[in-house]
Structures are given as structure tokens and as C-alpha cells.
C-alpha positions as a Markdown table, in Angstrom:
| # | Residue | x | y | z |
|---|---|---|---|---|
| 1 | Met | 34.1 | -9.5 | -4.2 |
| 2 | Ala | 34.9 | -8.3 | -0.7 |
| 3 | Val | 33.0 | -8.9 | 2.5 |
| 4 | Thr | 32.0 | -5.8 | 4.4 |
| 5 | Ile | 32.0 | -6.2 | 8.2 |
| 6 | Met | 32.1 | -3.8 | 11.1 |
| 7 | Cys | 34.7 | -4.0 | 13.9 |
| 8 | Pro | 33.0 | -5.3 | 17.1 |
| 9 | Asn | 35.1 | -2.9 | 19.3 |
| 10 | Leu | 32.6 | -0.3 | 20.5 |
| 11 | Arg | 35.3 | 2.4 | 20.5 |
| 12 | Cys | 36.3 | 1.7 | 16.9 |
| 13 | Arg | 33.2 | 0.5 | 14.9 |
| 14 | Lys | 35.1 | 1.0 | 11.6 |
| 15 | Val | 33.7 | -0.7 | 8.5 |
| 16 | Leu | 36.2 | -3.1 | 7.1 |
| 17 | Met | 36.5 | -4.7 | 3.6 |
| 18 | Val | 37.9 | -8.2 | 3.8 |
| 19 | Pro | 38.6 | -10.5 | 0.8 |
| 20 | Thr | 36.0 | -13.3 | 0.3 |
| 21 | Lys | 38.6 | -16.0 | 0.8 |
| 22 | Met | 38.9 | -14.9 | 4.4 |
| 23 | Arg | 35.3 | -16.2 | 5.3 |
| 24 | Gly | 35.4 | -18.3 | 8.4 |
| 25 | Lys | 38.8 | -17.1 | 9.5 |
| 26 | Arg | 40.0 | -14.6 | 12.1 |
| 27 | Val | 41.3 | -11.2 | 11.1 |
| 28 | Arg | 42.7 | -8.2 | 12.9 |
| 29 | Cys | 41.1 | -4.7 | 12.6 |
| 30 | Ala | 43.7 | -2.4 | 10.9 |
| 31 | Tyr | 42.6 | 0.5 | 13.1 |
| 32 | Cys | 42.3 | -0.9 | 16.7 |
| 33 | Asn | 44.0 | -4.3 | 16.4 |
| 34 | Thr | 40.9 | -6.1 | 17.7 |
| 35 | Val | 40.7 | -9.8 | 16.5 |
| 36 | Leu | 37.4 | -10.7 | 14.9 |
| 37 | Ser | 35.9 | -13.6 | 12.9 |
| 38 | Val | 34.7 | -13.1 | 9.4 |
| 39 | Pro | 31.3 | -14.8 | 9.0 |
| 40 | Phe | 30.6 | -17.5 | 6.5 |
| 41 | Ala | 28.3 | -16.7 | 3.6 |
| 42 | Lys | 24.6 | -16.5 | 4.3 |
| 43 | Ala | 22.5 | -19.5 | 3.3 |
| 44 | His | 20.6 | -19.1 | 0.0 |
| 45 | Val | 17.0 | -17.8 | 0.5 |
| 46 | Arg | 14.5 | -20.5 | -0.1 |
| 47 | Glu | 11.6 | -20.0 | -2.4 |
| 48 | Asn | 9.2 | -21.3 | 0.2 |
| 49 | Gln | 9.8 | -19.4 | 3.4 |
| 50 | His | 7.8 | -21.9 | 5.5 |
| 51 | Glu | 10.2 | -24.7 | 4.7 |
| 52 | Pro | 12.7 | -25.4 | 7.6 |
| 53 | Ala | 16.2 | -24.3 | 7.0 |
| 54 | Leu | 17.7 | -27.7 | 8.0 |
| 55 | Ala | 16.2 | -30.7 | 6.3 |
| 56 | Ser | 17.8 | -33.1 | 8.8 |
| 57 | Val | 16.4 | -31.6 | 12.0 |
| 58 | Gly | 14.4 | -34.8 | 12.7 |
| 59 | Glu | 17.4 | -37.0 | 12.3 |
| 60 | Asp | 19.4 | -34.9 | 14.7 |
| 61 | Val | 16.7 | -35.2 | 17.3 |
| 62 | Leu | 16.5 | -39.0 | 16.9 |
| 63 | Glu | 20.3 | -39.3 | 17.5 |
| 64 | Gln | 20.1 | -37.2 | 20.6 |
| 65 | Asp | 17.2 | -39.3 | 22.0 |
| 66 | Gly | 19.0 | -42.6 | 21.4 |
| 67 | Gly | 16.9 | -43.3 | 18.3 |
| 68 | Lys | 13.5 | -43.2 | 20.1 |
| 69 | Lys | 10.7 | -41.3 | 18.6 |
| 70 | Ser | 8.5 | -39.3 | 21.0 |
| 71 | Lys | 4.8 | -38.9 | 20.1 |
| 72 | Lys | 2.9 | -35.9 | 21.1 |
| 73 | Lys | -0.5 | -36.4 | 22.7 |
| 74 | Lys | -3.4 | -34.8 | 20.8 |
| 75 | Lys | -6.0 | -32.9 | 22.8 |
């Protein structure tokens, strides 16, 4: 199945069909020669929309803070 993308050049704006194997790579518009990136596939929609998209967000924050946890003060 092909990926449908639009050329980012405001003077062109042609709709392009790009093979799926080109996801994450750079391609050239056949009409105006503008180089553009083909986006990766969208993440699967989760059943519970309130669930965070990244499960490891807390671990990333700990690594940035040097492993220290910060506690919020309750009012």
C-alpha cells in the first residue's frame, strides 16, 4: 500500500503517492524537485485514550534529573 503525502512547497502542493518502504526516508517531489521526508507510520490508537502514549515517560524524567525523584507539594 502506498503512502499519500502532500508536497510542502507552497507553490506546488501536489499530492504524492510514495511506496510504504520509503517511510522515514527523504524523497524528491516529481513536480517541483523539493526534497521532503516521508513520515513514519502513525502509532496504533490505544483502547483507553487517557493512557499516556509513552509508558517510559517517568524513566526518562528520572534519567534527566540524575535519578532523583521530585515530589510535588500538596495544597
